[in-house]
N, C-alpha and C positions, 0 to 999 in steps of 0.2 A: 360484743357480738351477741345477737339474739340466739337462743336455743329453744327448740320446740320438742316437747315430750308427748308421746302418745300414751294416754292413760286409759287402761281397760278397766271396766267395772262389771260386776254382776249386780243386777237390779231385780228385786222382787216386786212384782206387780200383781194386784188382785184383778182378775178378769172374770167375766161372766161367761159360762159355757152355754151351749145351745139349750140346756134345760133350765137355765136361770140360776144355777148354782155358782157361787164364787169359788174360784180356784186361784192358787198362788202360782204364778208363772215366773220363771227365772229367765231373764234375757241378758244378753251381753251388749254393752255399749262402749264406744270409744270416743274420747275427747282429745283434741289437739290443744295443748296448753303451752303458752309462752312463759318459761321459767328458767331460772339459773341452775337450780338443782332439782333432783327428783323429790326431795322433801318439800320444796316450795310448790312444785306441781301438784302434789297430793293435797297440800294445804289450800291451794286455789280451787281444786275440785270440791273439797269439803265445804268451803265457803260458798261456792257457786250453787251447790245442791242443798245447803242448809235450809230447813223449813219445808223440805220436800216430804210428801206423805209416803214416799217409797223408801224401802230399806235398800241400801247399796253397800257394796264392799269393793274397795280398790284391789284389783287382782294383779295388774301389771303396770309398770311405768318404764317406757322405753325411750331413749334418746333417738330422735329421728335425724335424717340427713337433710331435712328441709332447710333451705337457705333463707327463704323469704316468702311471706304470704302477701300476694299482690291484690 
């Protein structure tokens, strides 16, 4: 049976403000991951985002009650 985990991340992004200065903004993102264990879900997120220019941190991994993605 498939299991889906909701993986929450904190992502640091450099954004330009109205005066043209770069600021680091922290945003939260969520991903739905098909995995057997929370460890596998985290590994899949790390692989998916490797090579990204943004700094990210996994903050939560929660097993969902989703039965199927159609």
